[in-house]
N, CA, C and O of each residue as an XYZ file, in Angstrom:
404
protein
N      -0.745    -16.350    -51.372
C       0.458    -15.820    -50.870
C       1.447    -15.740    -52.001
O       1.461    -16.608    -52.873
N       2.314    -14.669    -52.008
C       3.275    -14.502    -52.930
C       4.358    -13.640    -52.398
O       4.171    -12.940    -51.402
N       5.536    -13.674    -53.063
C       6.642    -12.753    -52.756
C       6.804    -11.867    -53.943
O       6.341    -12.176    -55.041
N       7.490    -10.720    -53.713
C       7.793     -9.760    -54.810
C       9.001    -10.079    -55.497
O       9.464     -9.274    -56.305
N       9.581    -11.207    -55.254
C      10.902    -11.582    -55.943
C      11.044    -13.083    -56.110
O      10.321    -13.833    -55.455
N      11.898    -13.528    -56.916
C      12.148    -15.001    -57.079
C      12.962    -15.467    -55.929
O      13.620    -14.670    -55.260
N      12.932    -16.743    -55.684
C      13.640    -17.459    -54.651
C      15.151    -17.217    -54.853
O      15.648    -17.234    -55.979
N      15.870    -16.992    -53.730
C      17.363    -16.938    -53.779
C      17.791    -15.636    -54.354
O      18.987    -15.481    -54.598
N      16.900    -14.636    -54.607
C      17.337    -13.412    -55.170
C      17.714    -12.386    -54.190
O      16.935    -11.472    -53.915
N      18.928    -12.501    -53.626
C      19.409    -11.619    -52.525
C      19.656    -10.178    -52.959
O      19.535     -9.244    -52.166
N      20.007    -10.016    -54.242
C      20.227     -8.685    -54.714
C      19.043     -7.967    -55.313
O      19.150     -6.828    -55.767
N      17.929     -8.636    -55.308
C      16.622     -8.154    -55.696
C      16.382     -7.688    -57.114
O      15.498     -6.855    -57.315
N      17.093     -8.159    -58.094
C      16.778     -7.680    -59.443
C      15.472     -8.063    -59.981
O      14.954     -7.446    -60.912
N      14.890     -9.149    -59.368
C      13.604     -9.635    -59.867
C      12.464     -9.028    -59.000
O      11.317     -9.443    -59.170
N      12.725     -8.077    -58.090
C      11.686     -7.564    -57.347
C      10.660     -6.844    -58.296
O      11.030     -6.140    -59.236
N       9.427     -7.057    -57.999
C       8.243     -6.467    -58.752
C       7.007     -6.435    -57.955
O       6.723     -7.413    -57.263
N       6.264     -5.421    -57.990
C       4.928     -5.432    -57.320
C       3.830     -5.711    -58.331
O       2.662     -5.389    -58.113
N       4.227     -6.314    -59.438
C       3.253     -6.627    -60.550
C       2.148     -7.457    -60.016
O       1.035     -7.251    -60.500
N       2.280     -8.422    -59.037
C       1.113     -9.076    -58.525
C       0.071     -8.167    -57.924
O      -1.093     -8.564    -57.864
N       0.407     -6.978    -57.477
C      -0.591     -6.039    -56.927
C      -1.286     -5.245    -57.948
O      -2.217     -4.516    -57.605
N      -0.895     -5.327    -59.237
C      -1.506     -4.399    -60.234
C      -2.928     -4.633    -60.440
O      -3.696     -3.687    -60.617
N      -3.303     -5.797    -60.426
C      -4.761     -6.200    -60.822
C      -5.783     -5.818    -59.791
O      -6.881     -5.386    -60.142
N      -5.446     -5.969    -58.489
C      -6.450     -5.706    -57.403
C      -6.050     -4.839    -56.344
O      -6.759     -3.880    -56.039
N      -4.938     -5.098    -55.731
C      -4.529     -4.272    -54.509
C      -4.291     -2.795    -54.910
O      -4.896     -1.901    -54.318
N      -3.503     -2.555    -55.809
C      -3.207     -1.108    -56.156
C      -4.507     -0.325    -56.625
O      -4.693      0.816    -56.203
N      -5.383     -0.908    -57.469
C      -6.576     -0.108    -57.839
C      -7.449      0.079    -56.592
O      -8.062      1.133    -56.421
N      -7.507     -0.934    -55.722
C      -8.361     -0.795    -54.508
C      -7.782      0.363    -53.632
O      -8.568      1.140    -53.091
N      -6.519      0.493    -53.486
C      -5.868      1.482    -52.639
C      -6.157      2.838    -53.351
O      -6.544      3.807    -52.696
N      -5.969      2.897    -54.675
C      -6.268      4.185    -55.413
C      -7.639      4.658    -55.100
O      -7.871      5.825    -54.782
N      -8.610      3.667    -55.201
C      -9.998      4.082    -55.015
C     -10.177      4.532    -53.568
O     -10.981      5.439    -53.354
N      -9.523      4.001    -52.583
C      -9.659      4.350    -51.167
C      -9.064      5.871    -51.023
O      -9.646      6.720    -50.348
N      -7.934      6.107    -51.674
C      -7.379      7.450    -51.623
C      -8.295      8.417    -52.270
O      -8.443      9.509    -51.722
N      -8.932      8.151    -53.375
C      -9.876      8.977    -54.017
C     -11.090      9.134    -53.139
O     -11.577     10.260    -53.038
N     -11.613      8.149    -52.510
C     -12.754      8.229    -51.600
C     -12.425      9.086    -50.354
O     -13.307      9.706    -49.760
N     -11.168      9.098    -49.990
C     -10.802      9.976    -48.853
C     -10.443     11.400    -49.185
O      -9.925     12.157    -48.364
N     -10.745     11.738    -50.441
C     -10.503     13.144    -50.835
C      -9.150     13.387    -51.427
O      -8.754     14.539    -51.599
N      -8.385     12.285    -51.761
C      -7.105     12.405    -52.355
C      -5.901     12.203    -51.423
O      -4.765     12.138    -51.892
N      -6.117     12.111    -50.238
C      -5.071     11.964    -49.214
C      -5.472     10.869    -48.240
O      -6.580     10.871    -47.704
N      -4.604      9.983    -48.031
C      -4.796      8.843    -47.135
C      -3.463      8.353    -46.627
O      -2.527      8.164    -47.404
N      -3.372      8.149    -45.348
C      -2.178      7.536    -44.731
C      -2.140      6.044    -45.086
O      -3.061      5.312    -44.725
N      -1.162      5.609    -45.740
C      -1.070      4.170    -46.006
C       0.064      3.660    -45.044
O       1.191      4.154    -45.001
N      -0.348      2.680    -44.332
C       0.491      1.957    -43.351
C       0.649      0.509    -43.865
O      -0.312     -0.257    -43.929
N       1.904      0.167    -44.229
C       2.169     -1.189    -44.796
C       2.747     -2.070    -43.723
O       3.546     -1.651    -42.885
N       2.296     -3.355    -43.785
C       2.836     -4.318    -42.794
C       2.969     -5.650    -43.486
O       1.967     -6.294    -43.798
N       4.227     -6.083    -43.736
C       4.421     -7.418    -44.343
C       4.117     -8.596    -43.403
O       4.345     -8.580    -42.194
N       3.575     -9.627    -44.094
C       3.182    -10.746    -43.338
C       4.426    -11.516    -42.795
O       4.515    -11.912    -41.633
N       5.336    -11.677    -43.715
C       6.420    -12.492    -43.364
C       7.535    -12.268    -44.407
O       7.193    -11.895    -45.529
N       8.859    -12.467    -44.128
C       9.936    -12.534    -45.110
C       9.595    -13.733    -46.013
O       8.851    -14.624    -45.604
N      10.110    -13.752    -47.169
C       9.961    -15.012    -48.093
C      10.497    -16.244    -47.307
O      11.468    -16.133    -46.558
N       9.853    -17.399    -47.491
C      10.200    -18.545    -46.738
C      11.691    -18.935    -46.828
O      12.287    -19.435    -45.874
N      12.253    -18.686    -48.004
C      13.747    -18.983    -48.205
C      14.640    -18.117    -47.448
O      15.828    -18.412    -47.318
N      14.097    -16.984    -46.901
C      14.975    -16.176    -46.112
C      14.897    -16.622    -44.563
O      15.634    -16.059    -43.753
N      14.096    -17.532    -44.193
C      13.844    -17.950    -42.808
C      14.483    -19.259    -42.412
O      14.696    -20.158    -43.226
N      14.785    -19.331    -41.110
C      15.561    -20.527    -40.691
C      14.631    -21.800    -40.760
O      15.178    -22.901    -40.825
N      13.327    -21.713    -40.751
C      12.597    -22.828    -40.933
C      11.964    -23.102    -42.320
O      11.233    -24.075    -42.503
N      12.271    -22.210    -43.287
C      11.823    -22.383    -44.678
C      10.276    -22.242    -44.792
O       9.680    -22.674    -45.779
N       9.671    -21.653    -43.802
C       8.141    -21.611    -43.763
C       7.669    -20.158    -43.594
O       8.107    -19.479    -42.665
N       6.854    -19.710    -44.402
C       6.321    -18.376    -44.308
C       5.288    -18.267    -43.099
O       5.157    -17.225    -42.456
N       4.641    -19.311    -42.871
C       3.472    -19.150    -41.919
C       3.617    -19.769    -40.502
O       2.749    -19.531    -39.663
N       4.609    -20.500    -40.225
C       4.706    -21.088    -38.912
C       5.876    -20.724    -38.186
O       6.734    -21.569    -37.930
N       5.985    -19.483    -37.818
C       7.220    -18.974    -37.163
C       8.438    -18.930    -37.865
O       8.433    -18.701    -39.075
N       9.532    -19.134    -37.213
C      10.781    -19.109    -37.764
C      11.364    -17.660    -37.679
O      10.637    -16.695    -37.441
N      12.650    -17.557    -37.876
C      13.363    -16.349    -37.909
C      14.045    -15.947    -39.187
O      14.465    -16.807    -39.962
N      14.162    -14.686    -39.421
C      14.918    -14.263    -40.568
C      16.438    -14.634    -40.319
O      17.024    -14.375    -39.268
N      16.966    -15.224    -41.331
C      18.376    -15.633    -41.187
C      19.285    -14.461    -41.223
O      19.026    -13.577    -42.040
N      20.328    -14.333    -40.438
C      21.172    -13.137    -40.396
C      21.704    -12.742    -41.843
O      21.718    -11.561    -42.187
N      22.106    -13.680    -42.612
C      22.656    -13.348    -43.853
C      21.622    -12.715    -44.793
O      22.014    -12.331    -45.894
N      20.388    -12.582    -44.464
C      19.305    -11.984    -45.302
C      18.878    -10.628    -44.675
O      17.951    -10.016    -45.207
N      19.490    -10.126    -43.591
C      19.034     -8.858    -42.923
C      19.060     -7.708    -43.937
O      18.094     -6.953    -44.047
N      20.233     -7.572    -44.720
C      20.294     -6.505    -45.739
C      19.253     -6.654    -46.766
O      18.566     -5.686    -47.094
N      19.092     -7.870    -47.315
C      18.159     -8.216    -48.368
C      16.725     -7.774    -47.997
O      16.023     -7.123    -48.771
N      16.331     -8.171    -46.752
C      15.010     -7.914    -46.256
C      14.837     -6.396    -46.063
O      13.765     -5.866    -46.355
N      15.884     -5.680    -45.569
C      15.751     -4.178    -45.466
C      15.682     -3.588    -46.894
O      14.912     -2.648    -47.090
N      16.399     -4.056    -47.855
C      16.313     -3.605    -49.235
C      14.929     -3.888    -49.826
O      14.419     -3.104    -50.626
N      14.340     -4.984    -49.438
C      13.028     -5.379    -49.978
C      11.973     -4.348    -49.505
O      11.048     -3.999    -50.238
N      12.148     -3.877    -48.254
C      11.205     -2.843    -47.759
C      11.399     -1.556    -48.607
O      10.424     -0.968    -49.075
N      12.629     -1.141    -48.790
C      12.852      0.076    -49.562
C      12.333     -0.031    -50.956
O      11.813      0.967    -51.455
N      12.424     -1.167    -51.651
C      12.022     -1.322    -52.972
C      10.442     -1.272    -53.025
O       9.808     -0.712    -53.919
N       9.924     -1.902    -51.999
C       8.397     -1.954    -51.876
C       7.879     -0.459    -51.834
O       7.018     -0.051    -52.614
N       8.435      0.274    -50.922
C       8.013      1.771    -50.772
C       8.283      2.455    -52.121
O       7.387      3.063    -52.707
N       9.464      2.354    -52.579
C       9.734      3.108    -53.925
C       8.683      2.656    -55.002
O       8.124      3.495    -55.707
N       8.448      1.419    -55.106
C       7.501      0.875    -56.129
C       6.145      1.468    -55.919
O       5.548      1.954    -56.879
N       5.642      1.460    -54.765
C       4.261      1.999    -54.536
C       4.263      3.521    -54.737
O       3.310      4.060    -55.299
N       5.307      4.221    -54.292
C       5.270      5.653    -54.478
C       5.456      5.978    -55.932
O       4.970      7.025    -56.360
N       6.125      5.165    -56.735
C       6.201      5.441    -58.172
C       4.846      5.229    -58.893
O       4.621      5.687    -60.014
N       3.977      4.515    -58.184
C       2.647      4.262    -58.746
C       1.656      5.193    -58.095
O       0.456      4.934    -58.189
N       2.056      6.218    -57.468
C       1.185      7.309    -56.868
C       0.604      6.956    -55.558
O      -0.380      7.561    -55.134
N       1.192      5.965    -54.874
C       0.680      5.521    -53.533
C       1.816      5.744    -52.525
O       2.687      4.892    -52.351
N       1.783      6.919    -51.862
C       2.797      7.155    -50.874
C       2.539      6.326    -49.659
O       1.405      6.134    -49.221
N       3.700      5.812    -49.096
C       3.641      5.001    -47.840
C       3.975      5.896    -46.703
O       5.076      6.440    -46.615
N       2.957      6.058    -45.770
C       3.107      6.866    -44.580
C       3.970      6.220    -43.498
O       4.736      6.911    -42.826
N       3.852      4.883    -43.321
C       4.560      4.225    -42.329
C       4.475      2.679    -42.629
O       3.700      2.234    -43.475
N       5.281      1.930    -41.917
C       5.344      0.527    -41.990
C       5.893     -0.002    -40.737
O       6.480      0.713    -39.924
N       5.676     -1.395    -40.570
C       6.222     -2.023    -39.388
C       6.932     -3.326    -39.904
O       6.721     -3.788    -41.025
N       7.752     -3.853    -39.030
C       8.369     -5.103    -39.199
C       8.535     -5.649    -37.847
O       9.366     -5.204    -37.056
N       7.709     -6.647    -37.584
C       7.844     -7.340    -36.314
C       8.975     -8.317    -36.330
O       8.937     -9.319    -37.043
N      10.002     -8.025    -35.533
C      11.094     -8.944    -35.510
C      11.148     -9.436    -34.081
O      11.567     -8.711    -33.179
N      10.704    -10.721    -33.870
C      10.706    -11.311    -32.606
C      11.639    -12.471    -32.485
O      11.968    -13.180    -33.436
N      12.013    -12.606    -31.347
C      12.926    -13.790    -30.969
C      12.005    -14.672    -30.158
O      11.394    -14.241    -29.180
N      11.916    -15.962    -30.602
C      11.150    -16.856    -29.740
C      12.102    -17.713    -29.051
O      13.195    -18.010    -29.534
N      11.621    -18.162    -27.765
C      12.560    -18.927    -26.933
C      12.954    -20.248    -27.709
O      13.737    -21.051    -27.203
């Protein structure tokens, strides 16, 4: 598990998809090639970074803290722009925002 930015980086200057360069991006490029050059890519993040959540834990529930709503939205935009800059257009994405009792 990893994030695309350093902890407490609310303005996202450290954002980078570099961790995906070695395996994920080449795999997706091969899939696009195998599909004849066009493939709908649907992205789904697992969780906001733990430091953005009320329980400080990526895996065990918790909620996105209100003061990080904009940073999390900007994170999505940067992700899409970074992938598209690398020749991988994002067709759709989801963000499950749930409230637990």
